[in-house]
C-alpha positions as CSV (number, residue, x, y, z in Angstrom):
1,X,5.7,8.8,-11.3
2,X,3.8,8.1,-8.1
3,X,4.1,4.7,-6.4
4,X,2.1,3.0,-3.7
5,X,4.1,0.4,-1.9
6,X,2.4,-2.2,0.4
7,X,4.1,-5.0,2.2
8,X,3.4,-8.0,4.5
9,X,6.7,-8.9,6.2
10,X,6.9,-11.6,8.8
11,X,10.1,-10.7,10.7
12,X,9.9,-7.5,12.9
13,X,13.5,-6.5,12.3
14,X,13.1,-6.9,8.5
15,X,9.8,-5.0,8.6
16,X,11.5,-2.1,10.4
17,X,14.4,-2.0,7.9
18,X,12.1,-2.0,4.9
19,X,10.0,0.8,6.5
20,X,13.2,2.8,7.0
21,X,14.1,2.4,3.3
22,X,10.7,3.4,2.2
23,X,10.6,6.5,4.4
24,X,13.6,7.7,2.4
25,X,11.5,7.6,-0.7
26,X,8.1,8.6,0.5
27,X,5.7,8.8,3.4
28,X,3.8,6.3,5.4
29,X,0.0,6.4,4.9
30,X,-0.8,3.2,6.8
31,X,1.3,0.8,8.9
32,X,2.4,-1.2,5.9
33,X,1.7,1.2,3.0
34,X,3.8,4.0,1.7
35,X,3.1,6.6,-1.0
36,X,6.3,7.5,-2.9
37,X,5.7,10.5,-5.2
38,X,8.0,11.9,-7.8
39,X,10.1,8.8,-8.4
40,X,12.0,8.4,-11.7
41,X,12.3,4.9,-13.1
42,X,15.9,4.9,-11.9
43,X,14.8,5.9,-8.4
44,X,12.1,3.3,-8.4
45,X,14.5,0.5,-9.4
46,X,17.0,1.6,-6.7
47,X,14.3,1.6,-4.0
48,X,13.1,-1.8,-5.2
49,X,16.6,-3.2,-5.1
50,X,17.2,-1.9,-1.6
51,X,13.9,-3.5,-0.4
52,X,14.7,-6.8,-2.2
53,X,18.0,-7.1,-0.5
54,X,16.2,-7.1,2.9
55,X,13.2,-9.4,2.4
56,X,12.8,-13.2,2.5
57,X,11.3,-14.1,-0.8
58,X,9.8,-17.3,0.7
59,X,7.9,-15.5,3.4
60,X,7.5,-11.8,2.6
61,X,5.5,-9.9,0.1
62,X,6.0,-6.4,-1.3
63,X,3.8,-4.9,-3.9
64,X,4.5,-1.8,-6.0
65,X,1.6,0.0,-7.7
66,X,2.5,2.6,-10.3
67,X,0.0,5.5,-10.5
68,X,-0.3,8.1,-13.2
69,X,-1.6,11.7,-12.6
70,X,-5.1,10.9,-13.9
71,X,-5.3,7.8,-11.7
72,X,-4.5,9.9,-8.6
73,X,-7.3,12.4,-9.5
74,X,-9.7,9.4,-9.1
75,X,-8.6,8.9,-5.5
76,X,-11.3,8.0,-3.0
77,X,-10.9,7.6,0.8
78,X,-13.0,6.7,3.8
79,X,-12.0,7.8,7.2
80,X,-8.9,9.6,8.3
81,X,-6.0,10.8,6.1
82,X,-5.3,13.1,3.2
83,X,-5.4,12.7,-0.5
84,X,-2.1,12.1,-2.3
85,X,-0.5,15.3,-3.4
86,X,-0.7,15.9,-7.1
87,X,2.0,18.3,-8.2
88,X,2.0,20.4,-11.3
89,X,5.3,20.5,-13.2
90,X,6.5,22.9,-15.8
91,X,9.8,23.5,-17.6
92,X,11.4,26.8,-16.9
93,X,12.8,28.4,-20.1
């Protein structure tokens, strides 16, 4: 599954730590937005747990948007950047 993760984090140190975690699961597309392709449900839950251990629930906000392959095909963009990579998978037999 493909996830878009966006955040608004008050503390600079916490923001840096969250970005570092997210970089290990995907790539930054804007200052506070990461695209995380190819995550399993287990991988997503691990990433979310790591982020939640860092943030202040009273001040910070992190949003996780799950995107299916057909949703990614409807991607639109204005300005700089590249479209999300849609990979084709097959089972080798």
